[in-house]
C-alpha positions in Angstrom: 21.5 92.9 356.8 19.3 89.8 355.3 19.0 90.0 351.7 16.0 89.8 350.1 14.3 87.0 348.5 13.7 87.9 344.9 14.9 85.7 342.2 18.2 87.0 340.6 18.6 87.4 337.1 15.6 85.0 336.1 13.3 85.8 333.3 9.5 86.3 333.4 7.8 83.5 332.1 6.8 84.1 328.9 9.1 87.6 328.9 12.6 87.8 327.2 15.3 86.1 328.0 17.6 87.4 331.0 20.7 89.2 330.1 24.0 87.3 331.5 25.1 90.4 333.7 28.6 88.8 334.1 29.4 88.3 330.5 27.7 92.2 330.2 30.2 93.5 333.5 32.8 92.3 331.4 32.8 94.3 328.4 33.0 97.2 331.2 37.0 97.6 331.8 36.1 100.7 334.5 33.7 98.1 336.7 36.8 96.3 337.5 38.5 98.9 339.4 38.6 100.0 343.2 37.7 103.4 344.4 39.0 104.0 348.4 40.3 100.5 348.6 36.9 99.1 347.4 35.7 97.3 344.5 33.7 99.8 342.2 30.1 100.0 343.0 28.6 101.9 340.5 25.2 103.1 340.7 25.1 106.9 338.8 24.0 105.5 335.5 21.6 108.4 335.2 23.5 110.8 335.6 26.3 109.0 332.8 26.5 105.2 331.9 30.1 103.7 331.8 31.4 102.6 328.1 31.7 99.2 326.7 35.1 98.4 325.6 33.1 98.1 321.7 32.5 101.7 321.9 36.1 102.5 323.0 37.6 100.5 320.5 35.3 102.3 317.9 36.5 105.6 319.1 40.2 104.8 318.9 40.1 102.7 315.6 38.0 106.0 314.2 40.6 108.3 314.9 43.8 106.1 314.3 42.3 104.7 310.7 39.8 107.0 309.2 39.9 110.6 310.9 38.8 113.4 308.2 35.9 115.6 308.0 32.6 114.9 306.4 30.8 116.1 303.5 33.2 118.0 302.3 35.6 116.0 300.6 35.7 113.2 297.8 38.8 112.0 299.2 39.1 108.3 300.5 39.4 109.3 304.0 36.5 112.0 303.9 34.3 109.3 302.0 34.8 106.8 305.1 34.5 109.3 307.8 30.7 110.5 305.9 30.2 106.7 305.6 30.5 106.0 309.2 28.9 109.3 310.3 25.9 108.8 308.0 25.7 105.0 309.1 25.4 106.0 313.0 22.6 108.3 312.0 20.8 105.3 310.0 21.1 103.2 313.2 19.8 105.7 315.7 17.0 105.8 313.4 16.3 102.1 313.7 16.5 102.1 316.8 13.7 104.7 317.5 11.7 103.4 314.6 12.0 106.6 312.8 10.5 106.7 309.1 14.3 107.9 307.6 17.5 108.7 308.6 17.0 112.3 307.7 14.2 113.0 310.9 17.7 112.3 313.2 19.7 115.2 314.0 22.3 115.0 315.9 23.1 117.9 318.7 25.8 117.9 321.8 23.3 116.3 324.2 19.3 116.6 324.9 19.6 120.2 326.3 21.0 121.4 323.2 18.2 119.5 321.3 15.5 120.9 323.5 17.1 124.2 322.6 17.0 123.8 319.3 13.4 123.5 319.4 12.9 126.5 321.4 15.3 128.9 319.4 13.1 127.4 316.3 10.3 128.6 317.9 11.9 132.1 318.5 13.2 132.4 315.5 9.9 131.7 313.9 8.2 134.2 316.0 10.1 137.7 315.4 9.4 139.8 312.8 11.6 139.3 310.5 10.1 135.4 309.7 7.9 136.4 307.4 6.1 133.2 305.7 6.9 131.2 309.1 5.0 128.3 309.6 2.4 129.3 311.9 2.7 125.8 314.1 6.1 127.6 315.1 5.1 131.1 315.9 4.3 132.3 319.3 3.1 135.6 320.9 1.2 136.8 323.6 -1.9 134.6 324.3 -0.1 131.5 323.3 1.0 129.1 325.5 4.0 126.4 326.5 2.9 123.6 328.9 5.4 121.5 330.7 5.3 119.6 334.1 7.2 120.2 337.8 8.5 116.9 337.1 10.9 118.5 334.5 14.6 118.6 334.5 15.8 122.0 334.1 16.8 121.6 330.6 13.1 120.9 329.8 12.1 124.2 332.0 14.7 126.6 331.2 14.5 127.0 327.5 10.9 127.5 328.0 11.1 130.2 330.0 13.4 131.9 327.9 10.9 131.8 325.0 8.0 132.8 327.0 10.3 135.6 327.8 11.2 136.5 324.4 7.8 135.8 322.7 5.6 137.2 325.5 3.5 133.8 325.5 2.8 132.2 329.2 4.3 129.0 330.5 2.1 126.3 332.3 2.7 123.3 334.1 1.3 120.3 335.5 1.9 119.7 339.4 2.7 116.2 341.1 0.7 113.8 342.7 2.2 112.3 346.5 3.2 109.4 345.0 5.4 110.9 342.2 2.9 110.7 339.2 1.9 114.0 336.8 -1.6 115.1 338.0 -3.6 115.5 335.1 -7.2 116.2 337.1 -6.9 119.7 335.3 -6.3 118.2 332.0 -9.0 119.8 330.0 -8.1 123.5 331.4 -4.3 123.2 331.0 -4.0 122.0 327.6 -6.6 124.5 325.4 -6.3 125.8 322.1 -3.9 128.7 322.8 -1.8 125.5 324.0 1.3 125.9 320.9 3.8 123.1 323.2 3.3 120.8 325.2 7.1 119.5 326.3 7.1 116.6 328.9 9.9 114.3 330.3 9.1 110.5 329.2 10.8 109.1 332.3 11.6 111.4 335.3 15.9 111.2 336.3 14.3 111.7 339.5 11.5 110.6 340.5 11.8 107.1 338.3 8.6 108.1 337.0 7.9 106.4 333.5 4.9 108.7 332.7 1.6 107.3 331.0 1.2 109.8 328.2 -1.7 108.3 326.5 -4.3 111.2 327.5 -2.4 114.1 327.2 -1.1 112.9 324.1 -4.7 112.3 323.0 -5.5 116.2 324.2 -2.3 117.6 322.4 -4.1 116.2 319.3 -7.3 117.5 320.0 -6.0 121.0 320.7 -3.6 121.1 317.1 -0.4 121.6 320.0 2.6 119.9 319.0 4.2 117.3 321.3 7.4 117.0 322.9 9.1 114.6 324.7 12.7 114.3 326.9 13.3 110.8 326.2 17.0 110.9 327.9 16.1 108.7 330.6 13.9 105.8 328.7 15.8 105.6 325.6 18.6 104.0 327.4 16.7 101.8 329.4 13.5 100.2 327.3 12.2 100.0 324.3 11.4 103.5 322.3 9.3 103.8 319.2 8.6 107.3 318.0 5.8 106.3 316.1 3.7 104.3 319.2 4.6 107.3 321.3 2.7 109.5 318.5 5.3 112.5 319.6 6.1 115.4 317.2 9.8 115.6 318.3 11.9 113.3 320.9 15.3 114.3 322.4 18.0 112.1 324.3 21.7 111.7 324.7 24.1 109.4 324.1 26.5 109.1 327.2 23.8 108.0 329.0 23.3 104.9 326.7 26.9 103.5 326.9 28.0 106.2 324.0 30.5 108.9 324.2 29.9 112.0 325.9 29.0 115.1 323.3 26.7 113.6 320.7 22.8 113.9 321.2 19.9 113.4 319.3 16.7 115.4 318.2 14.0 113.2 316.3 11.4 115.2 314.9 8.8 114.1 312.2 10.2 115.0 308.6 7.5 117.2 307.8 8.2 119.5 311.0 11.9 119.6 310.5 11.1 120.9 307.3 8.9 123.6 308.5 11.2 125.0 310.8 13.9 127.9 310.8 17.2 127.2 311.0 19.2 128.2 314.4 23.0 128.2 313.9 24.4 129.3 310.6 27.3 128.4 308.8 29.2 125.7 307.3 26.9 122.4 305.9 23.9 123.9 306.8 23.5 125.5 304.0 22.0 125.5 299.8 23.6 128.7 298.4 25.1 131.5 300.0 25.4 135.2 298.1 26.5 138.3 299.9 22.5 139.6 299.1 21.4 136.6 301.3 21.6 132.5 301.5 18.8 129.8 301.4 19.2 126.7 303.7 19.8 122.9 303.2 17.3 120.5 304.2 16.9 118.4 307.4 19.2 117.1 309.1 21.9 119.1 307.5 19.7 122.4 308.6 20.4 122.0 312.1 23.9 120.7 312.1 26.5 123.9 311.0 30.1 123.6 311.2 31.9 120.3 311.8 29.6 117.8 314.3 31.0 115.4 316.5 31.7 112.8 313.9 33.9 110.4 316.2 31.1 110.9 318.7 28.5 109.9 316.5 30.5 106.8 315.6 30.9 105.7 319.1 27.3 106.3 319.5 26.3 104.1 316.7 28.5 101.4 318.3 26.6 102.0 321.7 23.1 101.2 319.5 24.8 98.1 318.1 26.0 96.7 321.7 22.3 97.6 323.2 20.7 96.1 320.4 22.7 93.0 320.5 21.6 92.7 323.7 18.0 93.7 323.3 16.4 96.3 324.8 13.7 94.2 326.3 15.8 92.0 328.6 17.8 95.5 329.1 14.1 96.9 330.4 13.2 93.8 332.3 17.1 93.3 333.9 16.7 96.8 335.4 12.8 96.2 336.4 14.1 93.1 338.7 16.9 95.4 340.0 14.5 98.0 340.6 12.4 95.2 342.7 14.9 94.4 344.5 15.7 97.8 345.4 12.7 99.1 346.3 12.4 96.0 348.5 16.4 96.3 350.2 16.0 100.1 350.7 12.6 99.7 352.8 14.8 97.8 355.5 16.7 101.2 356.4 14.9 103.0 359.0 14.2 106.5 358.3 14.6 106.3 354.6 11.9 107.9 352.3 11.3 107.3 348.9 11.0 110.0 346.6 8.7 108.8 343.7 6.6 106.1 343.2 6.8 103.4 346.0 6.9 100.6 344.3 8.3 99.2 340.7 4.9 99.5 338.4 5.5 102.4 336.1 9.4 103.4 337.0 12.9 102.8 336.0 15.7 102.3 337.6 16.4 105.3 339.3 15.5 105.5 342.9 15.8 108.6 344.7 15.5 109.3 348.9 16.4 110.7 352.0 17.4 109.6 355.5 15.9 111.5 358.2 18.6 113.4 360.3 21.5 112.6 357.4 22.2 115.2 354.8 22.6 113.4 351.4 25.9 114.9 351.0 26.9 113.1 354.0 25.1 109.6 352.9 27.2 110.7 349.4 30.5 110.8 351.1 29.9 107.6 353.5 28.8 105.4 350.7 32.0 106.9 348.5 34.2 105.5 351.0 32.5 101.9 350.8 33.3 102.0 346.7 29.5 103.4 345.6 29.2 106.1 343.8 25.6 107.9 343.6 24.6 110.7 343.0 23.4 113.4 345.9 21.6 117.0 345.3 18.8 118.2 343.4 19.8 116.1 340.3 18.9 119.2 338.1 15.4 119.1 339.2 14.7 121.3 342.0 10.7 122.1 341.8 10.5 118.0 342.4 12.7 118.5 345.9 10.7 121.7 346.5 7.4 119.9 345.5 7.9 117.0 348.0 9.9 119.3 351.1 13.5 117.7 350.8 16.7 120.0 350.3 18.0 117.7 348.2 17.8 113.4 347.9 20.4 110.7 347.6 19.9 109.0 344.3 20.8 105.6 343.4 20.7 104.8 339.2 20.8 101.2 337.6 21.4 99.7 334.4 22.2 96.5 332.7 25.5 95.8 334.4 24.0 96.3 337.8 23.7 93.7 340.1 21.6 92.7 343.1 25.1 92.3 345.3 25.5 96.3 344.1 22.2 97.0 346.0 23.1 94.8 348.8 26.7 97.2 349.0 24.4 100.2 348.9 22.0 98.9 351.4 25.1 98.1 354.0 26.8 101.8 353.2 23.3 103.3 354.3 23.9 101.7 357.7 26.9 102.7 358.5 26.1 106.3 357.5 23.4 105.9 360.1 25.6 104.4 362.7 27.6 107.4 361.9 25.7 110.0 362.5 23.7 108.4 365.2 
C-alpha cells in the first residue's frame, strides 16, 4: 500500500498547536500491549476510549486514601470524598461552559441521562402531576421530534414516552451524503412540538450536525431542545451557551474517564421545574409518612449513593483533556480523519457510509466492503491486532436507510496515528485476498 501524502501531526497555519502524539500514547498503558501477537491498533474509541495513567492513578488513590460516602458524614474521609465528588462536578461544568455546577447532574451514562429527561416528562404528564410545569406535560396532539441518525438510546426512550402519553413521534430523514434532511423543517417542527432531541455528532456516520436552523425553529415554536453530545464532548470544544440547547448529555467512558459515569446538563430553571424520577436517599428535602418534598437540583436527580470514584476519575479525565487543549484534540482528529478517508479510498470495493470528506464530520468512519460481511472483516482485522467495531452500532435505522446489513467502523481519538490507519488498510487488503 502506498501511504498518503498528508503532513503528519502538523498544525494548520494559525491553528492550535499539534499534539505530541507519542507523548500522549505513553500516558495510556494499554496501548503498549499486543493482540494476537501483533501490536495493538485500537480504532474503537467511539465505543469506548482508553484511559490514561492519570485517571487510573486517581481511581486507585481515591479508593486507597479517601473512600467514604458523600453528603452524609462530618468525618474527615466523608468530607474529603464529598469535596472530590463536588469538585469533579465543578470541573465538568467548566468543561462545557455551564452557568453553574448545579446544572450538572451525574448519571450512569448518556442513556440514563436521556431516560431521566424522558421519565421526567412522563411523571409531569400523569394525572397526579397537578401543577407540573406545562413545558414537560405531554398528551395526545403533542409531538416529539428526533432523527433517523440517532443512537438507539435517543430513539427508544422517546418511543416509550409517546406510547405512555399518547404523543406522536416524528423524525428528520437523512440525505444521501449522511446529513440531516432539513427540507421539511417548518412542517416537522411546529407549535405541536414539545421536544426536539438530536445527536450532535453521529456515532455511525461521523456527521457533525450544524443545528443552527433547527435551533432557530425550536425557539420559534417554544419547544425544548436536547442534544446527545456523547461523541462531540470527548472530541471537540463544546460550549452549552453557544449551542443554545436546553439539555445535553454525554458519557465519561468515551472521554478518557471510567465507565459508569455520565452527565446530564440542563438549564437551571428547567432542572428546577423537572419532577424527580428516582426516589430515595439524598434527593429529598423532608420526608414524612404523609408525603415528601424534594431537594433542589442536582441532588433531586441523584438518589442513593452516586458513582463517587467514577466522578473523581472523570474529573481527572477532564483535567487531562483540558491540559492537552480541546482545540488541539479536534485538530489532530481532523488530520487523522482526512488521512483515513484518502487511505480508505484506495481499497477497491469499499463504500463509506456517511459524509465522504472531512468537512463537517468527526473521527468516526463506517464502511462496507463489497462481498465481505463486516463480521468477517472484523475477524481478519482482529487477527492483525486491529480493533474495530462491526454491526449496527446501535443505529440500525441508519443501516436500513443506506441499504447495508451492517458496517465496519473505525473511530479515532487523540492517541491515533497515521501508522495505525495504514495498519487498518493493510488489514482490509488482507481481508479482500482471503475472501476473494
